CHARMM-style PDB file with segment names, atoms N, HN, CA, C and O in Angstrom:
ATOM      1  N   SER     1     -62.964  80.874 100.137  1.00  0.00      PROA
ATOM      2  CA  SER     1     -61.560  80.951 100.615  1.00  0.00      PROA
ATOM      3  C   SER     1     -60.640  81.163  99.444  1.00  0.00      PROA
ATOM      4  O   SER     1     -60.844  80.581  98.379  1.00  0.00      PROA
ATOM      5  N   PRO     2     -59.617  81.999  99.624  1.00  0.00      PROA
ATOM      6  CA  PRO     2     -58.664  82.259  98.511  1.00  0.00      PROA
ATOM      7  C   PRO     2     -57.627  81.208  98.324  1.00  0.00      PROA
ATOM      8  O   PRO     2     -56.753  81.386  97.476  1.00  0.00      PROA
ATOM      9  N   GLY     3     -57.653  80.124  99.051  1.00  0.00      PROA
ATOM     10  HN  GLY     3     -58.363  79.979  99.740  1.00  0.00      PROA
ATOM     11  CA  GLY     3     -56.601  79.090  98.985  1.00  0.00      PROA
ATOM     12  C   GLY     3     -56.310  78.628  97.568  1.00  0.00      PROA
ATOM     13  O   GLY     3     -55.166  78.726  97.123  1.00  0.00      PROA
ATOM     14  N   PRO     4     -57.306  78.126  96.844  1.00  0.00      PROA
ATOM     15  CA  PRO     4     -56.993  77.643  95.469  1.00  0.00      PROA
ATOM     16  C   PRO     4     -56.394  78.710  94.564  1.00  0.00      PROA
ATOM     17  O   PRO     4     -55.505  78.424  93.763  1.00  0.00      PROA
ATOM     18  N   LEU     5     -56.886  79.952  94.693  1.00  0.00      PROA
ATOM     19  HN  LEU     5     -57.609  80.185  95.343  1.00  0.00      PROA
ATOM     20  CA  LEU     5     -56.347  81.031  93.903  1.00  0.00      PROA
ATOM     21  C   LEU     5     -54.875  81.285  94.208  1.00  0.00      PROA
ATOM     22  O   LEU     5     -54.048  81.457  93.313  1.00  0.00      PROA
ATOM     23  N   LEU     6     -54.582  81.302  95.504  1.00  0.00      PROA
ATOM     24  HN  LEU     6     -55.254  81.163  96.231  1.00  0.00      PROA
ATOM     25  CA  LEU     6     -53.194  81.558  95.885  1.00  0.00      PROA
ATOM     26  C   LEU     6     -52.295  80.425  95.487  1.00  0.00      PROA
ATOM     27  O   LEU     6     -51.136  80.649  95.138  1.00  0.00      PROA
ATOM     28  N   GLU     7     -52.806  79.193  95.529  1.00  0.00      PROA
ATOM     29  HN  GLU     7     -53.748  79.011  95.812  1.00  0.00      PROA
ATOM     30  CA  GLU     7     -52.037  78.042  95.088  1.00  0.00      PROA
ATOM     31  C   GLU     7     -51.743  78.144  93.597  1.00  0.00      PROA
ATOM     32  O   GLU     7     -50.620  77.890  93.161  1.00  0.00      PROA
ATOM     33  N   GLU     8     -52.756  78.516  92.816  1.00  0.00      PROA
ATOM     34  HN  GLU     8     -53.668  78.723  93.170  1.00  0.00      PROA
ATOM     35  CA  GLU     8     -52.556  78.645  91.376  1.00  0.00      PROA
ATOM     36  C   GLU     8     -51.563  79.771  91.049  1.00  0.00      PROA
ATOM     37  O   GLU     8     -50.779  79.654  90.108  1.00  0.00      PROA
ATOM     38  N   LEU     9     -51.599  80.837  91.811  1.00  0.00      PROA
ATOM     39  HN  LEU     9     -52.236  80.932  92.576  1.00  0.00      PROA
ATOM     40  CA  LEU     9     -50.619  81.932  91.618  1.00  0.00      PROA
ATOM     41  C   LEU     9     -49.215  81.439  91.878  1.00  0.00      PROA
ATOM     42  O   LEU     9     -48.272  81.819  91.183  1.00  0.00      PROA
ATOM     43  N   GLY    10     -49.078  80.587  92.884  1.00  0.00      PROA
ATOM     44  HN  GLY    10     -49.843  80.278  93.448  1.00  0.00      PROA
ATOM     45  CA  GLY    10     -47.759  80.002  93.159  1.00  0.00      PROA
ATOM     46  C   GLY    10     -47.268  79.079  92.101  1.00  0.00      PROA
ATOM     47  O   GLY    10     -46.102  79.149  91.713  1.00  0.00      PROA
ATOM     48  N   TRP    11     -48.120  78.208  91.616  1.00  0.00      PROA
ATOM     49  HN  TRP    11     -49.067  78.150  91.931  1.00  0.00      PROA
ATOM     50  CA  TRP    11     -47.691  77.266  90.569  1.00  0.00      PROA
ATOM     51  C   TRP    11     -47.393  77.976  89.264  1.00  0.00      PROA
ATOM     52  O   TRP    11     -46.331  77.792  88.669  1.00  0.00      PROA
ATOM     53  N   ARG    12     -48.342  78.789  88.825  1.00  0.00      PROA
ATOM     54  HN  ARG    12     -49.205  78.939  89.308  1.00  0.00      PROA
ATOM     55  CA  ARG    12     -48.179  79.368  87.469  1.00  0.00      PROA
ATOM     56  C   ARG    12     -47.491  80.746  87.538  1.00  0.00      PROA
ATOM     57  O   ARG    12     -46.876  81.159  86.555  1.00  0.00      PROA
ATOM     58  N   GLY    13     -47.575  81.441  88.629  1.00  0.00      PROA
ATOM     59  HN  GLY    13     -48.075  81.106  89.428  1.00  0.00      PROA
ATOM     60  CA  GLY    13     -46.964  82.763  88.714  1.00  0.00      PROA
ATOM     61  C   GLY    13     -45.551  82.763  89.131  1.00  0.00      PROA
ATOM     62  O   GLY    13     -44.802  83.699  88.854  1.00  0.00      PROA
ATOM     63  N   PHE    14     -45.154  81.658  89.837  1.00  0.00      PROA
ATOM     64  HN  PHE    14     -45.762  80.897  90.062  1.00  0.00      PROA
ATOM     65  CA  PHE    14     -43.750  81.576  90.318  1.00  0.00      PROA
ATOM     66  C   PHE    14     -43.024  80.338  89.728  1.00  0.00      PROA
ATOM     67  O   PHE    14     -41.999  80.461  89.058  1.00  0.00      PROA
ATOM     68  N   ALA    15     -43.578  79.182  89.994  1.00  0.00      PROA
ATOM     69  HN  ALA    15     -44.411  79.082  90.538  1.00  0.00      PROA
ATOM     70  CA  ALA    15     -42.896  77.935  89.619  1.00  0.00      PROA
ATOM     71  C   ALA    15     -42.713  77.791  88.102  1.00  0.00      PROA
ATOM     72  O   ALA    15     -41.616  77.488  87.632  1.00  0.00      PROA
ATOM     73  N   LEU    16     -43.764  78.005  87.361  1.00  0.00      PROA
ATOM     74  HN  LEU    16     -44.654  78.252  87.743  1.00  0.00      PROA
ATOM     75  CA  LEU    16     -43.632  77.843  85.925  1.00  0.00      PROA
ATOM     76  C   LEU    16     -42.608  78.779  85.295  1.00  0.00      PROA
ATOM     77  O   LEU    16     -41.760  78.308  84.537  1.00  0.00      PROA
ATOM     78  N   PRO    17     -42.644  80.093  85.572  1.00  0.00      PROA
ATOM     79  CA  PRO    17     -41.618  80.961  85.009  1.00  0.00      PROA
ATOM     80  C   PRO    17     -40.192  80.525  85.372  1.00  0.00      PROA
ATOM     81  O   PRO    17     -39.283  80.635  84.548  1.00  0.00      PROA
ATOM     82  N   GLN    18     -39.995  80.033  86.595  1.00  0.00      PROA
ATOM     83  HN  GLN    18     -40.733  79.943  87.264  1.00  0.00      PROA
ATOM     84  CA  GLN    18     -38.659  79.572  86.997  1.00  0.00      PROA
ATOM     85  C   GLN    18     -38.279  78.326  86.194  1.00  0.00      PROA
ATOM     86  O   GLN    18     -37.135  78.204  85.756  1.00  0.00      PROA
ATOM     87  N   LEU    19     -39.204  77.416  85.999  1.00  0.00      PROA
ATOM     88  HN  LEU    19     -40.133  77.515  86.354  1.00  0.00      PROA
ATOM     89  CA  LEU    19     -38.906  76.249  85.186  1.00  0.00      PROA
ATOM     90  C   LEU    19     -38.619  76.576  83.760  1.00  0.00      PROA
ATOM     91  O   LEU    19     -37.760  75.943  83.145  1.00  0.00      PROA
ATOM     92  N   LEU    20     -39.327  77.572  83.191  1.00  0.00      PROA
ATOM     93  HN  LEU    20     -40.025  78.086  83.690  1.00  0.00      PROA
ATOM     94  CA  LEU    20     -39.145  77.951  81.820  1.00  0.00      PROA
ATOM     95  C   LEU    20     -37.768  78.574  81.581  1.00  0.00      PROA
ATOM     96  O   LEU    20     -37.311  78.608  80.438  1.00  0.00      PROA
ATOM     97  N   LYS    21     -37.104  79.062  82.612  1.00  0.00      PROA
ATOM     98  HN  LYS    21     -37.476  79.034  83.540  1.00  0.00      PROA
ATOM     99  CA  LYS    21     -35.747  79.583  82.479  1.00  0.00      PROA
ATOM    100  C   LYS    21     -34.742  78.476  82.181  1.00  0.00      PROA
ATOM    101  O   LYS    21     -33.689  78.708  81.587  1.00  0.00      PROA
ATOM    102  N   LYS    22     -35.090  77.290  82.601  1.00  0.00      PROA
ATOM    103  HN  LYS    22     -35.945  77.101  83.084  1.00  0.00      PROA
ATOM    104  CA  LYS    22     -34.138  76.144  82.433  1.00  0.00      PROA
ATOM    105  C   LYS    22     -34.586  75.095  81.465  1.00  0.00      PROA
ATOM    106  O   LYS    22     -33.753  74.350  80.950  1.00  0.00      PROA
ATOM    107  N   PHE    23     -35.880  75.000  81.186  1.00  0.00      PROA
ATOM    108  HN  PHE    23     -36.557  75.606  81.604  1.00  0.00      PROA
ATOM    109  CA  PHE    23     -36.431  73.961  80.365  1.00  0.00      PROA
ATOM    110  C   PHE    23     -37.293  74.492  79.235  1.00  0.00      PROA
ATOM    111  O   PHE    23     -37.774  75.624  79.290  1.00  0.00      PROA
ATOM    112  N   ASP    24     -37.485  73.681  78.223  1.00  0.00      PROA
ATOM    113  HN  ASP    24     -37.094  72.761  78.179  1.00  0.00      PROA
ATOM    114  CA  ASP    24     -38.434  74.057  77.125  1.00  0.00      PROA
ATOM    115  C   ASP    24     -39.844  73.930  77.722  1.00  0.00      PROA
ATOM    116  O   ASP    24     -40.015  73.289  78.759  1.00  0.00      PROA
ATOM    117  N   PRO    25     -40.859  74.538  77.076  1.00  0.00      PROA
ATOM    118  CA  PRO    25     -42.201  74.590  77.647  1.00  0.00      PROA
ATOM    119  C   PRO    25     -42.828  73.227  77.930  1.00  0.00      PROA
ATOM    120  O   PRO    25     -43.518  73.082  78.939  1.00  0.00      PROA
ATOM    121  N   LEU    26     -42.609  72.202  77.060  1.00  0.00      PROA
ATOM    122  HN  LEU    26     -42.048  72.320  76.240  1.00  0.00      PROA
ATOM    123  CA  LEU    26     -43.192  70.921  77.327  1.00  0.00      PROA
ATOM    124  C   LEU    26     -42.555  70.285  78.577  1.00  0.00      PROA
ATOM    125  O   LEU    26     -43.265  69.768  79.440  1.00  0.00      PROA
ATOM    126  N   THR    27     -41.262  70.325  78.665  1.00  0.00      PROA
ATOM    127  HN  THR    27     -40.686  70.745  77.964  1.00  0.00      PROA
ATOM    128  CA  THR    27     -40.579  69.742  79.824  1.00  0.00      PROA
ATOM    129  C   THR    27     -40.997  70.467  81.117  1.00  0.00      PROA
ATOM    130  O   THR    27     -41.260  69.835  82.141  1.00  0.00      PROA
ATOM    131  N   ALA    28     -41.050  71.806  81.044  1.00  0.00      PROA
ATOM    132  HN  ALA    28     -40.836  72.319  80.213  1.00  0.00      PROA
ATOM    133  CA  ALA    28     -41.497  72.594  82.215  1.00  0.00      PROA
ATOM    134  C   ALA    28     -42.909  72.211  82.656  1.00  0.00      PROA
ATOM    135  O   ALA    28     -43.184  72.093  83.850  1.00  0.00      PROA
ATOM    136  N   ALA    29     -43.803  72.018  81.677  1.00  0.00      PROA
ATOM    137  HN  ALA    29     -43.579  72.115  80.707  1.00  0.00      PROA
ATOM    138  CA  ALA    29     -45.167  71.610  82.014  1.00  0.00      PROA
ATOM    139  C   ALA    29     -45.246  70.222  82.630  1.00  0.00      PROA
ATOM    140  O   ALA    29     -46.037  69.992  83.545  1.00  0.00      PROA
ATOM    141  N   VAL    30     -44.429  69.295  82.131  1.00  0.00      PROA
ATOM    142  HN  VAL    30     -43.787  69.483  81.388  1.00  0.00      PROA
ATOM    143  CA  VAL    30     -44.416  67.982  82.690  1.00  0.00      PROA
ATOM    144  C   VAL    30     -43.873  68.004  84.128  1.00  0.00      PROA
ATOM    145  O   VAL    30     -44.435  67.353  85.009  1.00  0.00      PROA
ATOM    146  N   ILE    31     -42.839  68.712  84.356  1.00  0.00      PROA
ATOM    147  HN  ILE    31     -42.382  69.240  83.640  1.00  0.00      PROA
ATOM    148  CA  ILE    31     -42.259  68.879  85.695  1.00  0.00      PROA
ATOM    149  C   ILE    31     -43.250  69.510  86.634  1.00  0.00      PROA
ATOM    150  O   ILE    31     -43.408  69.053  87.767  1.00  0.00      PROA
ATOM    151  N   LEU    32     -43.923  70.552  86.189  1.00  0.00      PROA
ATOM    152  HN  LEU    32     -43.794  70.922  85.270  1.00  0.00      PROA
ATOM    153  CA  LEU    32     -44.926  71.188  87.010  1.00  0.00      PROA
ATOM    154  C   LEU    32     -46.084  70.276  87.298  1.00  0.00      PROA
ATOM    155  O   LEU    32     -46.625  70.290  88.403  1.00  0.00      PROA
ATOM    156  N   GLY    33     -46.484  69.465  86.306  1.00  0.00      PROA
ATOM    157  HN  GLY    33     -46.045  69.453  85.408  1.00  0.00      PROA
ATOM    158  CA  GLY    33     -47.531  68.474  86.545  1.00  0.00      PROA
ATOM    159  C   GLY    33     -47.133  67.449  87.543  1.00  0.00      PROA
ATOM    160  O   GLY    33     -47.956  67.055  88.369  1.00  0.00      PROA
ATOM    161  N   ILE    34     -45.910  66.991  87.514  1.00  0.00      PROA
ATOM    162  HN  ILE    34     -45.241  67.311  86.843  1.00  0.00      PROA
ATOM    163  CA  ILE    34     -45.427  66.023  88.525  1.00  0.00      PROA
ATOM    164  C   ILE    34     -45.418  66.645  89.894  1.00  0.00      PROA
ATOM    165  O   ILE    34     -45.836  66.018  90.868  1.00  0.00      PROA
ATOM    166  N   MET    35     -44.936  67.898  89.986  1.00  0.00      PROA
ATOM    167  HN  MET    35     -44.596  68.407  89.195  1.00  0.00      PROA
ATOM    168  CA  MET    35     -44.924  68.630  91.273  1.00  0.00      PROA
ATOM    169  C   MET    35     -46.333  68.766  91.815  1.00  0.00      PROA
ATOM    170  O   MET    35     -46.585  68.554  93.001  1.00  0.00      PROA
ATOM    171  N   TRP    36     -47.272  69.135  90.900  1.00  0.00      PROA
ATOM    172  HN  TRP    36     -47.068  69.308  89.936  1.00  0.00      PROA
ATOM    173  CA  TRP    36     -48.671  69.335  91.307  1.00  0.00      PROA
ATOM    174  C   TRP    36     -49.232  68.032  91.854  1.00  0.00      PROA
ATOM    175  O   TRP    36     -49.877  67.997  92.902  1.00  0.00      PROA
ATOM    176  N   TRP    37     -48.956  66.916  91.079  1.00  0.00      PROA
ATOM    177  HN  TRP    37     -48.433  66.945  90.228  1.00  0.00      PROA
ATOM    178  CA  TRP    37     -49.451  65.610  91.479  1.00  0.00      PROA
ATOM    179  C   TRP    37     -48.900  65.171  92.832  1.00  0.00      PROA
ATOM    180  O   TRP    37     -49.640  64.627  93.652  1.00  0.00      PROA
ATOM    181  N   ALA    38     -47.607  65.401  93.078  1.00  0.00      PROA
ATOM    182  HN  ALA    38     -47.006  65.843  92.412  1.00  0.00      PROA
ATOM    183  CA  ALA    38     -46.984  65.042  94.333  1.00  0.00      PROA
ATOM    184  C   ALA    38     -47.560  65.866  95.511  1.00  0.00      PROA
ATOM    185  O   ALA    38     -47.707  65.364  96.625  1.00  0.00      PROA
ATOM    186  N   TRP    39     -47.871  67.112  95.233  1.00  0.00      PROA
ATOM    187  HN  TRP    39     -47.751  67.520  94.328  1.00  0.00      PROA
ATOM    188  CA  TRP    39     -48.408  68.007  96.271  1.00  0.00      PROA
ATOM    189  C   TRP    39     -49.794  67.548  96.651  1.00  0.00      PROA
ATOM    190  O   TRP    39     -50.150  67.639  97.826  1.00  0.00      PROA
ATOM    191  N   HSD    40     -50.590  67.066  95.736  1.00  0.00      PROA
ATOM    192  HN  HSD    40     -50.301  66.993  94.781  1.00  0.00      PROA
ATOM    193  CA  HSD    40     -51.956  66.657  96.023  1.00  0.00      PROA
ATOM    194  C   HSD    40     -52.043  65.175  96.230  1.00  0.00      PROA
ATOM    195  OT1 HSD    40     -53.127  64.650  96.484  1.00  0.00      PROA
TER     196      HSD     40
END
C-alpha cells in the first residue's frame, strides 16, 4: 500500500518546507517531530 510513502511525502515534501520558511532547520525538525509524534 502506498500509505506510508504518501505520508512521508506530506511530512517532508510539504510540511517541512513550510516550517523552514519560518524557523531554522533544528526548530523546524523539532516541530515536525512533535507533529509526527502527535499524529501517531
